[in-house]
C-alpha positions as CSV (number, residue, x, y, z in Angstrom):
1,X,-81.9,-6.4,0.6
2,X,-80.9,-8.6,-2.3
3,X,-80.4,-12.4,-2.1
4,X,-76.6,-12.0,-2.8
5,X,-76.2,-9.7,0.2
6,X,-78.0,-12.1,2.6
7,X,-75.8,-14.9,1.3
8,X,-72.7,-12.9,2.1
9,X,-74.0,-12.1,5.7
10,X,-75.0,-15.7,6.6
11,X,-71.4,-16.8,7.8
12,X,-71.3,-13.8,10.1
13,X,-74.7,-14.5,11.6
14,X,-73.7,-18.1,12.3
15,X,-70.4,-17.2,14.0
16,X,-72.0,-14.5,16.2
17,X,-73.9,-15.9,19.2
18,X,-77.2,-14.5,20.1
19,X,-77.9,-12.6,23.4
20,X,-80.2,-15.4,24.5
21,X,-77.5,-18.0,23.9
22,X,-75.0,-15.9,25.9
23,X,-77.3,-15.7,28.9
24,X,-78.0,-19.4,28.9
25,X,-74.3,-20.2,28.6
26,X,-73.5,-17.8,31.5
27,X,-76.1,-19.4,33.7
28,X,-74.8,-22.9,32.9
29,X,-71.2,-22.0,33.6
30,X,-71.9,-20.0,36.8
31,X,-73.4,-23.0,38.6
32,X,-70.2,-24.9,39.3
33,X,-68.6,-21.8,40.8
34,X,-70.8,-22.2,43.8
35,X,-68.8,-25.4,44.7
36,X,-65.6,-23.5,45.0
37,X,-63.5,-24.0,48.1
38,X,-63.9,-20.3,48.9
39,X,-67.5,-20.9,49.5
40,X,-66.9,-23.8,51.9
41,X,-67.9,-23.1,55.5
42,X,-65.0,-21.9,57.6
43,X,-66.2,-23.7,60.7
44,X,-65.8,-27.5,60.6
45,X,-68.8,-29.8,61.1
46,X,-69.7,-31.0,64.6
47,X,-68.8,-34.6,63.7
48,X,-65.3,-33.6,62.4
49,X,-64.7,-31.5,65.5
50,X,-65.8,-34.4,67.8
51,X,-63.6,-36.9,66.0
52,X,-60.5,-34.7,65.9
53,X,-60.7,-33.1,69.4
54,X,-59.3,-36.1,71.4
55,X,-56.2,-36.3,69.2
56,X,-55.5,-32.5,68.9
57,X,-56.4,-31.3,72.3
58,X,-54.1,-32.6,75.0
59,X,-55.7,-33.6,78.3
60,X,-54.4,-31.4,81.2
61,X,-52.8,-33.3,84.0
62,X,-54.3,-32.8,87.5
63,X,-50.9,-32.3,89.2
64,X,-47.5,-31.0,88.2
65,X,-44.7,-33.5,87.9
66,X,-42.6,-32.1,90.8
67,X,-45.7,-32.2,93.0
68,X,-46.6,-35.7,91.9
69,X,-43.1,-37.0,92.5
70,X,-43.1,-35.5,96.0
71,X,-46.4,-37.1,96.8
72,X,-45.2,-40.4,95.4
73,X,-42.2,-40.3,97.6
74,X,-44.3,-39.6,100.7
75,X,-46.7,-42.4,99.9
76,X,-43.8,-44.8,99.6
77,X,-42.4,-43.6,102.9
78,X,-45.7,-44.3,104.5
79,X,-45.7,-47.8,103.1
80,X,-42.2,-48.4,104.4
81,X,-42.9,-47.1,107.9
82,X,-46.0,-49.1,108.4
83,X,-44.3,-52.3,107.2
84,X,-42.1,-52.3,110.4
85,X,-44.9,-52.4,113.0
86,X,-47.1,-54.8,111.0
87,X,-44.2,-57.2,110.6
88,X,-43.5,-57.2,114.4
89,X,-47.2,-57.4,115.1
90,X,-47.5,-60.5,112.9
91,X,-44.5,-62.1,114.6
92,X,-45.7,-61.3,118.1
93,X,-49.3,-62.4,117.6
94,X,-48.3,-65.5,115.7
95,X,-45.6,-66.4,118.2
96,X,-47.9,-65.8,121.2
97,X,-50.7,-67.9,119.8
98,X,-48.7,-70.9,118.7
99,X,-46.6,-70.8,121.9
100,X,-49.7,-71.2,123.9
101,X,-50.6,-74.4,122.2
102,X,-49.7,-77.7,123.7
103,X,-47.2,-79.6,121.6
104,X,-47.1,-83.4,122.0
105,X,-44.0,-84.8,120.3
106,X,-45.7,-88.1,119.8
107,X,-48.5,-86.7,117.7
108,X,-47.1,-85.6,114.4
109,X,-48.8,-83.1,112.1
110,X,-48.5,-84.4,108.5
111,X,-45.5,-86.4,109.6
112,X,-43.7,-83.3,111.1
113,X,-43.2,-82.6,114.8
114,X,-45.5,-79.9,116.1
115,X,-42.7,-77.7,117.2
116,X,-41.4,-77.2,113.6
117,X,-45.0,-76.7,112.3
118,X,-45.7,-74.0,114.9
119,X,-42.4,-72.3,114.2
120,X,-43.1,-72.2,110.5
121,X,-46.6,-70.9,111.1
122,X,-45.1,-68.1,113.3
123,X,-42.8,-67.0,110.5
124,X,-45.8,-67.2,108.1
125,X,-47.6,-64.7,110.3
126,X,-44.6,-62.4,110.2
127,X,-44.5,-62.6,106.4
128,X,-48.2,-61.8,106.3
129,X,-47.6,-58.7,108.4
130,X,-44.8,-57.7,106.1
131,X,-47.1,-58.0,103.0
132,X,-50.0,-56.2,104.6
133,X,-47.8,-53.2,105.7
134,X,-47.7,-51.4,102.4
135,X,-51.4,-51.7,101.9
136,X,-52.1,-50.2,105.3
137,X,-49.6,-47.4,104.6
138,X,-51.2,-46.5,101.3
139,X,-54.6,-46.4,103.0
140,X,-53.3,-44.1,105.7
141,X,-51.7,-41.9,103.1
142,X,-55.1,-41.7,101.3
143,X,-56.8,-40.6,104.5
144,X,-54.2,-37.9,105.2
145,X,-54.3,-36.6,101.5
146,X,-57.9,-36.7,100.5
147,X,-57.6,-34.0,97.8
148,X,-55.4,-36.2,95.6
149,X,-56.8,-39.6,96.6
150,X,-60.5,-39.0,95.9
151,X,-62.3,-38.3,92.8
152,X,-63.4,-40.1,89.7
153,X,-60.7,-40.9,88.8
154,X,-58.4,-39.8,91.6
155,X,-55.7,-37.3,90.7
156,X,-53.0,-39.5,92.0
157,X,-54.2,-42.5,90.0
158,X,-54.2,-40.5,86.8
159,X,-50.6,-39.4,87.5
160,X,-49.6,-42.9,88.3
161,X,-51.0,-44.1,85.0
162,X,-49.2,-41.3,83.0
163,X,-46.0,-42.0,84.9
164,X,-46.1,-45.7,84.1
165,X,-46.7,-44.9,80.4
166,X,-43.6,-42.8,80.3
167,X,-41.5,-45.4,82.1
168,X,-42.8,-48.1,79.8
169,X,-42.0,-46.0,76.7
170,X,-38.5,-44.9,77.7
171,X,-37.0,-47.9,79.5
172,X,-34.7,-50.4,77.8
173,X,-35.8,-53.6,76.2
174,X,-35.5,-56.3,78.8
175,X,-34.9,-58.9,76.1
176,X,-31.2,-57.9,76.0
177,X,-30.6,-58.2,79.7
178,X,-28.5,-60.9,81.3
179,X,-27.3,-61.9,84.7
180,X,-24.3,-59.6,84.5
181,X,-26.2,-56.8,82.8
182,X,-29.6,-56.2,84.3
183,X,-31.9,-53.3,83.3
184,X,-31.3,-50.5,85.8
185,X,-34.5,-49.7,87.8
186,X,-36.9,-51.3,85.4
187,X,-40.0,-49.9,87.1
188,X,-38.6,-46.5,88.0
189,X,-39.0,-47.1,91.8
190,X,-35.9,-44.9,92.6
191,X,-37.4,-41.8,90.8
192,X,-38.3,-39.2,93.4
193,X,-37.6,-36.0,91.5
194,X,-37.1,-34.6,88.1
195,X,-33.3,-34.8,88.5
196,X,-33.5,-38.5,89.4
197,X,-35.8,-39.0,86.4
198,X,-33.2,-37.4,84.1
199,X,-30.6,-39.6,85.6
200,X,-32.8,-42.6,85.0
201,X,-33.2,-41.6,81.3
202,X,-29.4,-41.4,81.0
203,X,-29.0,-44.8,82.6
204,X,-31.5,-46.3,80.2
205,X,-29.7,-44.8,77.2
206,X,-26.4,-46.1,78.4
207,X,-27.8,-49.6,78.9
208,X,-29.3,-49.5,75.4
209,X,-26.0,-48.7,73.9
210,X,-24.2,-51.4,75.9
211,X,-26.9,-54.0,75.1
212,X,-26.9,-53.2,71.4
213,X,-23.1,-53.3,71.1
214,X,-21.9,-56.5,69.7
215,X,-25.4,-57.8,68.9
216,X,-25.3,-59.4,65.4
217,X,-27.6,-58.0,62.8
218,X,-30.4,-60.0,61.2
219,X,-28.6,-60.3,57.9
220,X,-25.7,-62.1,59.7
């Protein structure tokens, strides 16, 4: 082949890549494709699963809300019923003890006649019995309902905590209350069923509207 023919073919040889160059280029460009999202593992890592499971998976409650409200009502009834005998027991025991003591009017106790001191102590024993009554009632309720009062933590304690969180989240702001406009049932003590809970929510909403009505804005 003449020199002039080689000179004419040189531009075409420069523009046409060799097979070796094509194979090297293909190998270099195929490497990043392995990092494609399609090649990512479908299952999340154990650390991601552990960190996301508490926020995505709700914790099941040990009791239903109607059952819990019924048990809560029974527990409160036990506390109320046991308050009556403990109050009378405190009054009887305190009165019997202090009545048996000899009272000398000439000997004062801290500058007060013994009769008034013994009388006040008797009423103190009655008040102590009134305060101890709910504790005894709750203890008796736990003995008669061991399935919900035992465990780690007890089922009733878990429901009490969840119930208090809902009351705290939905009740009205006490900063807007006054002597004439008090927050209705601030602790939700009158809630004994789902219907009373809905009524409580409506009362809180009405109170919020009344409290916010006429309150000046921050710009004013």
